[in-house]
N, C-alpha and C positions, 0 to 999 in steps of 0.2 A: 556602403552605408553601415556595415557591421561594426566598425570601430570608431564611429563619430563620437559617441559618448565617452567621457573621461572614465577611467577605471573606478574612481570613487563614486561616480553616479551609478555605474553598473552595480557596484557592490551594495549601495544603498537600496536600489530597486530590488535586487535579488534577495537581500536580507529581509525586506518588508514582505515580499511575496511568500517567502519561506516561513514567515511568522504569522501568516493568515490575513494580510492586508489585501484588499481588492486592487485591481489595476487602477481604478479611478481614485482610490485613496492614495496610492503611490504617486499618481499624477499630481494630485493636489499638494502633497507634501514635498516632493522633489522638484516639481516643475518640469519633469520629463513628459512629453506628449504620450497619451495613452497608447497610440498605435506603435510608438517606438518601444514602449514597455512590453507590449504584447509580442512584438517580433523578438526582442531580447529574451523574454521568458521562453518562447518556443525554441530558440537556438540553444539556450542553456539547458532546457529540459531534455532535448534530443541528445545533447552531449552527456548529460547525467545518466541517461539510459546506457550509453556506451561505456561510461566509467563503471557503472554498477555491473555490467556484463563482464568487463575485464577483471575487476577486482574480486568479485564473488565467485571464486573458484577454489576447489580442493579445501573446502571449509571443514573444520573440526567441530561441528555442532553435535549435540547429544540429544536434546529434546526440542523438536520443532512443532509449533502449533500453527494451524492454518485456519483462515476465516475469509469471508467475502464481505465487502462493504458496498452498499447500493448508492448510485448517483444517477444523473441523467444528463444527456447532451441534446440541446436544442429544445426538447419538450419531454414531458413524462410519457409513459407508454400509451396512455389512452389518446393522446393527441399527436404522437410521433408520426404515424402513417399519414395522417391528413396534412401535417406540416412538412413531410418529406425529410425528416431528420432521424438521427440514430436512436434516440429515445433512451430507455433504461440502460445503464451501463454498470457493470460490476467489476470491482478491483479485487482480485485474489491476492492475499497477503500471507507470506510465511514469516514466522518470528521464532528466533532461537530464545527459549525461555531463560537461559542462563545469561547470555551476553546481551540480549535485547536486539541483536542484529536482525535486520531484514535482508535475507539472502536472495529472495526472489519475489517478484510480483508480476501479475499480468492483468491487462485491462481488456474487457470484452463482455460477452453475454454470459449469463449464468446457465451454461449448458454443458453437455458432455464434451464437446470439442474443446472448449476453453479450459475446462477442468482437467482434461487429459494433457493438454499442452502445458498447463501450469505444473502439474506433477512431474512430467518428464523434464521440464526445465529445472525444477527444484532438485530432483534426484541427481542430475548431472553436475550439480555444484557441490555435492557433499563427498567427503573423503572416505566415509565408512558407514556402517549400519547405524541407524538412529531410531529413536522412538518418535512416532508421529501421532499427533492428535488432530482430529477434525470434528466438525459438527456432523449431523446425521443426514446431510444431503445425499440423495440416492446415487449421484454420479461419482462420489468419491471412491468407493471400494474398487470399481473397475479402473478408474484413473490411477489410483495408487498401485494397483497390480501392473498396469501398463508402464508406469514410470519406474517403480522400484523392483518389480518382480517379487521374489521372496526375500529380498534383502532389507526388510524393515519390520519393526515391531509397531503394529498399528492398532490404535483404539479410537472409538468414537464416543463423544459425549452426547447423549441423547436426552434432550430436554422436552418435557411435556408442559405446554402452556395452557393458561386459562382459556377455555373455549370461547367465552364471551368476548375476550380481547383479540381473538384471532380472526374475527369477522372482517376487520380492516386489513388491507394489505400493508406490507412494510413501507411502501412509498407514501402512504397517507397516515401512518401511525407514528407519532413523534415521541412516544414514550414506550419503553419496552413492555411487552406483555408479561403478565405475572407467571413466573415459573412455579409449577405445582409439584414437579417431580424431576429428578435428575438420575440418569442411569449411565454408568461407565461400561462400555461394551467392547470386548476384545474382538477385533476383526481378523488380525493376522499376527503370527509370531508370539512373542512373550513380553508384551509391554507391562510395565509396572502400573497396576490399576490406579493407584493413588496419583500417578502423574498424568493420567488421561484427563486433560483439561484444555480449554481454549480461553481461559480467563485473561492470560497475558496479551494474547493477540486481540481480544475484544477491547482491552484497554487501549491498545494501539489504534484501533478503529476510532476511538474517541479522540486520541491525539491527532490523528489524520484530519478529522473533521474540524478540529480547532485550528490547525495550521495550514489547511488547504481551503482557501475561500470557495473554491468551486464545489466543495462537498459540504459546506455549511448547510444545516437544515433550513428550509424556507428561504433559501438564498435567491437573490436576483443577479448573482455573479456567476451563474452556471455557464459551462462551456457551450459554445455554439458549434464547434468542430471537434471531431474525435482526436485529431493530432494535438490540439491545444490541451485537451483534458489529459491525455496520456503524458504530455510533456510536464504539465503541472504536478501530476502525481510523481513522476520520476524526479523532478527537482526536490519535492518534499522528502522523498526517501533518501536521496543522496545527502541532503542537508542533515537529515536525522541520523544517518549512519556515520557520516564523516566529520560533521561540524558540531553537533549538539551534544553536550555532556548529559548523559542519562543519570538521574539521581540514584537509581538502584545500583549501578555499577561504578559510579563516580568517575566516569570517563566516557568517551564516545563508544557506541556499540562496535565500531570498526576496531578500536583499540582493544576492547575487551575480547574480541574474537581473534586477535592477532593479525588482522588484515592490514592495519596501519600501526606505526609505532607512536604516532602523535596525532593530536586533533588538527583538523584543517580549519583555517579561518575561511570566512565567506569569500574574501579576496582570493585565497588560494583555490577555492572551488571554482570561482569564475575564471581564473587564469587557466586552470586545468581543462576548462570547457572551451578554451581557445579564444576567450574574449579579452 
């Protein structure tokens, strides 16, 4: 059943999914059954993970910014246990500030285990010492030490928010709390203080929410299964890295980072995924 759809139909479906359309919207526009779209998206997403894993090696990055973005699978945390679903899910994202490349991501819980796994994966993809910036999450220093050892210049951006706006959790607050103070803190090595920032990766969070329907705020298109969510995120990052021209660098991030010599079309991405 994997190859019943014509290539142009597959390309149309994947293009729309990568640009933020829901499965039902793709179904209405293309005439492809929603279940078929879902299976195609899962296969392509899994293949995109493998492509990213193979391509993102020995990278010559200089300044990496890291952040996490919240989503949910099946139900939000307060209802997850009763519904027997995964609940809150966090996507860790690393971004090269110069080339805009996303060399590494991981989907899971916002805990020490996944933070450590993410940092170890990121460190294994880089060719030399970098400057790393994160927010002030408590799990980061230990995870960075585990992943990089002493081979990193690491700083945290510590933001103090308005107390009145922090009463609500991130899952129910749909506008950012007011930042009243920002401190750049050196954690390890000798980072350039002015370059300790997560502004670029935070902008990527906005891009991800706009281009991945499962992460749109107040969405009814959220994932019901972990593997579907992970595949959707992987498809988005592969499309972003290899197919989409970034205005800041005037080419794809993969081109800017020297990973690829030319931009991929969506058809090429689909074909490389074995479709």
